[in-house]
C-alpha positions as CSV (number, residue, x, y, z in Angstrom):
1,M,-27.6,16.8,-9.5
2,N,-25.2,14.6,-11.5
3,I,-21.9,13.4,-10.2
4,V,-19.9,11.9,-13.1
5,I,-16.4,10.9,-14.1
6,A,-15.0,14.0,-15.8
7,N,-13.5,14.1,-19.3
8,E,-12.4,16.6,-22.0
9,S,-15.9,17.8,-22.4
10,H,-15.6,19.5,-19.0
11,F,-12.6,21.6,-19.9
12,K,-14.7,24.7,-19.8
13,Y,-15.2,24.3,-16.0
14,A,-11.4,24.3,-15.2
15,P,-11.3,28.1,-14.5
16,I,-14.2,28.1,-12.1
17,I,-12.8,25.0,-10.4
18,C,-9.5,26.8,-9.8
19,D,-11.2,30.0,-8.7
20,T,-13.5,28.1,-6.2
21,I,-10.5,26.4,-4.7
22,G,-8.7,29.7,-4.3
23,E,-11.6,31.5,-2.8
24,S,-12.2,28.7,-0.4
25,A,-8.7,29.0,0.9
26,K,-9.1,32.7,1.5
27,V,-12.4,32.2,3.4
28,R,-11.2,29.3,5.5
29,G,-7.9,30.9,6.2
30,T,-6.2,27.5,5.9
31,G,-3.8,26.0,3.4
32,I,-5.2,24.7,0.2
33,A,-2.7,24.1,-2.6
34,K,-3.5,26.1,-5.7
35,R,-4.1,24.5,-9.1
36,T,-4.0,25.9,-12.6
37,P,-6.5,25.2,-15.3
38,E,-3.8,23.3,-17.2
39,Y,-3.3,21.0,-14.3
40,I,-7.1,20.4,-14.1
41,H,-7.1,19.6,-17.8
42,K,-4.7,16.8,-17.3
43,K,-6.9,15.2,-14.7
44,L,-9.9,15.4,-17.0
45,E,-8.0,13.9,-19.9
46,N,-6.9,10.9,-17.8
47,G,-10.4,10.3,-16.4
48,N,-8.9,10.9,-13.0
49,A,-11.6,13.3,-11.7
50,V,-15.3,13.6,-10.9
51,I,-17.4,16.6,-11.3
52,A,-20.8,17.5,-9.9
53,L,-23.2,19.4,-12.2
54,D,-26.6,20.9,-11.6
55,G,-27.7,20.9,-15.2
56,E,-24.9,22.8,-16.8
57,T,-23.9,24.7,-13.6
58,F,-20.7,23.7,-11.8
59,A,-21.4,22.4,-8.2
60,G,-18.4,20.5,-7.1
61,F,-15.2,18.6,-8.0
62,C,-12.4,16.2,-6.8
63,Y,-9.5,14.6,-8.6
64,I,-7.1,11.7,-8.2
65,E,-3.3,12.0,-8.0
66,V,-1.0,9.0,-8.4
67,W,2.3,8.6,-6.6
68,G,5.1,6.2,-5.9
69,H,4.6,4.1,-9.1
70,N,0.9,3.5,-8.4
71,K,1.5,2.4,-4.8
72,Y,-0.2,5.5,-3.4
73,V,-3.3,7.5,-4.6
74,A,-4.5,10.8,-3.2
75,N,-8.1,12.2,-3.6
76,S,-7.3,15.9,-3.8
77,G,-8.9,19.2,-4.5
78,L,-12.3,18.4,-3.0
79,I,-14.4,21.5,-3.5
80,V,-18.0,22.4,-3.5
81,H,-19.3,25.7,-4.9
82,P,-20.7,28.1,-2.2
83,D,-24.1,27.9,-3.7
84,Y,-24.3,24.1,-3.1
85,R,-22.7,23.8,0.4
86,A,-24.5,22.3,3.4
87,Q,-26.4,19.9,1.3
88,G,-24.2,16.8,1.7
89,L,-22.7,17.1,-1.7
90,A,-19.1,16.9,-0.5
91,K,-19.8,13.5,1.0
92,K,-21.3,12.2,-2.3
93,I,-18.4,13.6,-4.4
94,K,-15.8,12.0,-2.0
95,K,-17.6,8.7,-2.1
96,K,-17.6,8.8,-6.0
97,I,-13.9,9.6,-6.2
98,F,-13.1,7.0,-3.7
99,E,-15.0,4.4,-5.7
100,L,-13.2,5.5,-8.9
101,S,-9.8,5.3,-7.1
102,R,-10.5,1.7,-5.9
103,Q,-11.7,0.7,-9.4
104,K,-8.6,2.2,-11.3
105,F,-6.0,1.5,-8.6
106,P,-7.3,-1.5,-6.5
107,D,-3.9,-2.2,-4.9
108,A,-3.0,1.3,-4.0
109,K,-3.1,2.9,-0.6
110,I,-5.4,5.9,-0.7
111,F,-4.4,8.9,1.4
112,G,-5.2,12.5,2.0
113,I,-4.1,15.5,4.1
114,T,-6.6,18.0,5.2
115,T,-7.4,20.6,7.9
116,G,-11.1,20.2,7.4
117,L,-13.0,18.4,10.2
118,A,-15.9,17.6,7.8
119,V,-13.5,16.0,5.3
120,M,-11.8,14.0,8.1
121,K,-15.2,12.7,9.1
122,I,-16.1,11.6,5.6
123,N,-12.7,9.9,5.2
124,Y,-13.2,8.0,8.4
125,E,-16.6,6.8,7.3
126,L,-15.0,5.5,4.1
127,G,-12.4,3.5,6.1
128,Y,-9.5,5.9,6.3
129,K,-7.4,6.0,9.5
130,P,-5.4,8.9,10.9
131,V,-1.6,8.3,10.4
132,T,1.7,10.1,10.7
133,F,3.1,11.8,7.6
134,S,5.9,9.1,7.5
135,E,3.2,6.6,6.5
136,L,2.2,8.6,3.4
137,T,4.1,8.7,0.1
138,D,7.7,9.9,0.2
139,D,7.4,11.0,-3.5
140,P,8.9,14.5,-3.5
141,E,6.5,15.5,-6.3
142,F,3.6,15.2,-4.0
143,W,5.1,17.4,-1.3
144,K,6.1,20.0,-4.0
145,G,2.3,20.4,-4.5
146,C,2.2,21.9,-1.0
147,Q,4.5,24.8,-1.9
148,T,1.6,27.1,-2.7
149,C,0.0,26.4,0.7
150,K,0.4,29.3,3.3
151,N,1.6,26.7,5.8
152,F,4.4,25.2,3.7
153,D,7.0,26.7,6.0
154,I,5.8,24.6,8.8
155,L,6.1,21.5,6.7
156,T,9.7,22.3,5.7
157,R,10.7,23.2,9.3
158,T,9.6,19.8,10.5
159,E,11.2,18.0,7.6
160,Q,7.8,16.9,6.3
161,K,7.0,15.1,9.6
162,M,4.0,17.3,10.5
163,C,2.0,20.3,9.6
164,L,-1.5,21.8,10.4
165,C,-3.0,19.1,8.1
166,T,-4.0,15.7,9.4
167,G,-2.8,12.7,7.3
168,M,-5.4,9.9,6.7
169,L,-4.8,6.6,5.0
170,Y,-7.0,3.8,3.5
171,D,-4.9,0.6,3.2
172,P,-6.8,-2.0,1.1
173,N,-4.6,-4.8,2.5
174,V,-5.5,-3.9,6.1
175,K,-9.2,-3.6,5.1
176,A,-9.2,-7.0,3.5
177,K,-7.6,-8.6,6.6
178,Q,-10.3,-7.0,8.8
179,E,-13.1,-8.1,6.5
180,N,-11.6,-11.6,6.4
181,K,-11.4,-11.7,10.2
182,E,-15.0,-10.5,10.5
183,T,-16.1,-13.2,8.0
184,K,-14.3,-15.9,10.0
185,K,-16.1,-14.7,13.1
186,V,-19.5,-14.9,11.3
187,N,-18.6,-18.3,9.9
188,S,-17.5,-19.5,13.4
189,K,-20.9,-18.4,14.8
190,A,-22.7,-20.1,12.0
191,F,-20.7,-23.3,12.5
192,R,-21.5,-23.3,16.2
193,R,-25.2,-22.8,15.6
194,L,-25.2,-25.5,13.0
195,K,-23.4,-27.9,15.3
196,S,-25.9,-27.1,18.1
197,I,-28.8,-27.8,15.8
198,K,-27.3,-31.1,14.7
199,E,-26.6,-32.1,18.3
200,S,-30.2,-31.3,19.2
201,L,-31.5,-33.4,16.3
202,F,-29.2,-36.2,17.2
203,L,-30.3,-36.2,20.9
204,S,-34.0,-36.1,19.8
205,K,-33.5,-39.0,17.4
206,N,-31.8,-41.1,20.1
207,K,-34.7,-40.4,22.5
208,T,-37.3,-41.7,20.1
209,K,-35.4,-45.0,19.7
């Protein structure tokens, strides 16, 4: 199984990607925004997608959307073909698109909205936190993408404050602060240990005098 950054050479997979997304929405009975082959082509051209291939056979896909002048990035359209589900492939694809997002947009907040518990778990493991919709992008173009979802009426009735989806957010600034705090804790422990060793050596030296 190869999971690679997609490009123009993968145009031929656009129809099956769209069909798989559509069929998944029907089976799950939940809202998944529909996408056209032309829309998928744009993601492939920009290098803003990853695709999983078993040889030449399509296995899975996910793409990046950029909002609010590069301040927000969404990893959207995560899909695994039915023949390759229950094998941990979704997690691998999600990790790959997350790494690509961090590489291309290091300062952007990465977010997603989903009804899938499995996706929520994967997001949480990557460092996402559940948030209210007000903490996500206010770019109207993003919310227009929800118009093909069967639950769009709920979103409009609540003035984009809530829906059946759960919003999740990865904030690189918060993550950096947490890592810095953890590093300080480690450094503090190391300093105390070093200090203790030095004190022991000092006492030992004084005793031998």
